[in-house]
LUMBA-904138 format. One record per residue (C-alpha): x, z, y; residue in one letter; chain. Coordinates in steps of 0.2 Angstrom, whole numbers, padded with zeros to 4 digits. Each point is the difference from the previous one (the first is absolute). Layout:
N
     x     z     y res chain
     X     Z     Y   A     A
...
This chain:
188
     x     z     y res chain
  0228  0212  0128   M     A
  0015  0010  0007   K     A
  0001  0007  0017   C     A
  0016  0004  0010   I     A
 -0002  0012  0015   V     A
  0014  0003  0012   G     A
 -0003  0016  0011   L     A
  0004  0001  0018   G     A
 -0007  0002  0018   N     A
 -0007 -0015  0009   P     A
  0006 -0005  0017   G     A
  0017 -0007  0008   R     A
  0005  0018  0004   K     A
  0002  0004 -0019   F     A
  0005 -0018 -0006   K     A
  0019  0004 -0005   K     A
 -0002  0019 -0003   T     A
  0005  0009 -0017   R     A
 -0018  0004 -0003   H     A
 -0005 -0019  0000   N     A
  0012 -0005 -0014   I     A
 -0015 -0003 -0011   G     A
 -0007 -0012  0013   F     A
  0017 -0009  0000   M     A
  0000 -0003 -0019   V     A
 -0018 -0008  0002   I     A
  0006 -0011  0014   D     A
  0015 -0005 -0011   E     A
 -0011 -0005 -0015   L     A
 -0012 -0009  0012   A     A
  0015 -0010  0007   E     A
  0008 -0004 -0017   R     A
 -0017 -0008 -0006   H     A
 -0005 -0007  0017   N     A
 -0016  0011  0000   W     A
 -0009  0004  0016   K     A
 -0006  0018  0002   L     A
 -0017  0001  0010   K     A
 -0009  0014  0008   T     A
 -0014  0004 -0012   D     A
 -0016  0010 -0003   K     A
  0010  0013 -0009   F     A
  0008  0008  0016   N     A
  0016 -0009 -0005   G     A
  0010 -0016  0000   K     A
 -0001 -0009 -0017   S     A
  0001 -0015 -0010   V     A
 -0006 -0004 -0018   V     A
  0010 -0014 -0009   E     A
  0005 -0005 -0017   H     A
  0017  0002 -0008   I     A
  0005 -0004 -0018   H     A
 -0018 -0003 -0003   G     A
 -0006  0017  0005   D     A
 -0009  0005  0016   K     A
  0009  0012  0011   V     A
 -0005  0008  0017   A     A
  0013  0006  0013   L     A
 -0007  0013  0012   L     A
  0007  0009  0015   K     A
 -0012  0013  0006   P     A
 -0003  0001  0018   Q     A
 -0008  0017  0000   T     A
  0017  0009  0004   Y     A
  0010  0008 -0014   M     A
 -0010  0016 -0002   N     A
 -0017 -0010 -0003   L     A
  0007 -0013 -0011   S     A
 -0012  0003 -0014   G     A
 -0014 -0005  0012   Q     A
  0006 -0018 -0001   S     A
  0005  0000 -0019   I     A
 -0016  0006 -0007   R     A
 -0012 -0014  0008   P     A
  0012 -0014 -0006   L     A
  0001  0008 -0017   M     A
 -0019  0001 -0002   D     A
 -0002 -0018  0007   F     A
  0011 -0007 -0013   Y     A
 -0004  0012 -0013   Q     A
  0019  0005 -0002   I     A
  0004  0014 -0012   D     A
  0011  0014  0007   P     A
  0013 -0004 -0013   T     A
  0002 -0018  0007   E     A
  0005  0007  0017   I     A
  0018  0002  0006   L     A
  0002  0010  0016   V     A
  0017 -0002  0009   I     A
  0006  0013  0012   Y     A
  0014  0009  0008   D     A
  0008  0015 -0008   D     A
  0012  0012  0008   M     A
  0006  0008 -0017   D     A
  0009 -0017 -0004   L     A
  0015 -0006  0010   P     A
 -0002 -0015  0011   T     A
  0001 -0016 -0011   G     A
 -0006  0008 -0016   K     A
 -0017 -0004 -0008   I     A
 -0009  0009 -0014   R     A
 -0016 -0006 -0010   L     A
 -0012  0012 -0008   R     A
 -0015 -0003 -0011   Q     A
 -0010  0014  0009   K     A
  0002  0017  0008   G     A
 -0005  0012  0014   G     A
  0002 -0003  0019   H     A
  0017  0009  0001   G     A
 -0005  0005  0018   G     A
 -0002 -0018  0006   H     A
 -0017 -0001  0010   N     A
 -0002 -0019 -0003   G     A
  0000  0004 -0019   V     A
 -0010  0015  0002   R     A
 -0014 -0011  0009   S     A
  0002 -0013 -0014   T     A
 -0003  0013 -0014   I     A
 -0015  0007  0009   E     A
 -0008 -0017  0003   H     A
  0004 -0009 -0016   V     A
 -0005  0016 -0009   G     A
  0015 -0001 -0012   S     A
  0018  0003 -0001   K     A
  0002 -0014 -0013   E     A
  0006 -0013  0012   F     A
  0018 -0007 -0001   K     A
  0013  0005  0014   R     A
  0015 -0008  0007   L     A
  0010  0013  0010   R     A
  0013 -0006  0012   I     A
  0013  0011  0007   G     A
  0002  0004  0018   I     A
  0011  0015 -0001   G     A
 -0002  0016  0010   R     A
  0003  0004  0018   P     A
  0014  0013  0004   D     A
 -0007  0018  0002   S     A
 -0003 -0002  0019   R     A
 -0011 -0015  0000   M     A
 -0019  0003 -0003   P     A
 -0006 -0010 -0016   I     A
 -0014 -0009  0010   I     A
  0013 -0006  0012   D     A
  0011 -0006 -0014   Y     A
 -0013 -0009 -0010   V     A
 -0008 -0009  0015   I     A
  0018 -0005  0006   G     A
  0009 -0016 -0004   N     A
  0014 -0001 -0012   F     A
  0017  0005  0006   S     A
  0013 -0014  0001   K     A
  0008  0008 -0015   E     A
 -0016 -0001 -0010   Q     A
 -0006 -0018  0005   Q     A
  0009 -0009 -0014   Q     A
 -0005  0012 -0014   D     A
 -0018  0000  0007   A     A
  0000 -0019  0000   S     A
  0007  0000 -0018   D     A
 -0013  0012 -0006   S     A
 -0014 -0011  0007   I     A
  0007 -0015 -0009   Q     A
  0001  0010 -0017   T     A
 -0017  0007  0002   A     A
 -0007 -0017  0003   A     A
  0009 -0006 -0016   D     A
 -0008  0015 -0009   A     A
 -0017 -0005  0006   C     A
  0003 -0018 -0006   E     A
  0006  0006 -0017   A     A
 -0016  0010 -0002   W     A
 -0010 -0016  0001   M     A
  0009 -0006 -0016   E     A
  0005  0015 -0010   K     A
 -0008  0017 -0005   P     A
  0003  0013  0013   F     A
  0010  0011 -0012   N     A
  0012 -0014 -0002   Q     A
  0001 -0003  0019   V     A
  0002  0019  0002   M     A
  0014  0001 -0012   N     A
  0009 -0015  0006   E     A
  0000  0005  0019   F     A
  0002  0018 -0002   N     A
  0016 -0003 -0010   M     A
  0007 -0011  0013   Q     A
  0000  0014  0013   Q     A
């Protein structure tokens, strides 16, 4: 069984913010397949369905970004999902808006949602899909930038990256992750 987790913050206030781009990818996947996310016992909104004969869980933790692992771990335990079968989608300021990067594993890179995931999953061996949100100019505090909405100039690139990220997730349902990583990282 595979699990695709989009990181973000719950609530209408954060819905379209840069920090919620992981949630946006999960919403796109659910919409494409006509799946309904429901509030669950894992402190999240999730759905478990079948695609290409395999079981997949989509999860949007509702614990706020910095506590994401508190939602991921219970779902992982309940369905007995190995960390290597988890793909975590999150925002990355080190990539320009519109760019995505897939990785097999790694550290948290200063991202608190990924830090919480590593702590609760107990491993760095989960897959990652980083989506670029760019950096603020030097006058804007980082927190204001990440919980702010995409600028008008960034909106098309952000929308394109959500579509590309959802395509990569779907490709992972059919192909080995190394192949998906090579294919999508080369496009960028």
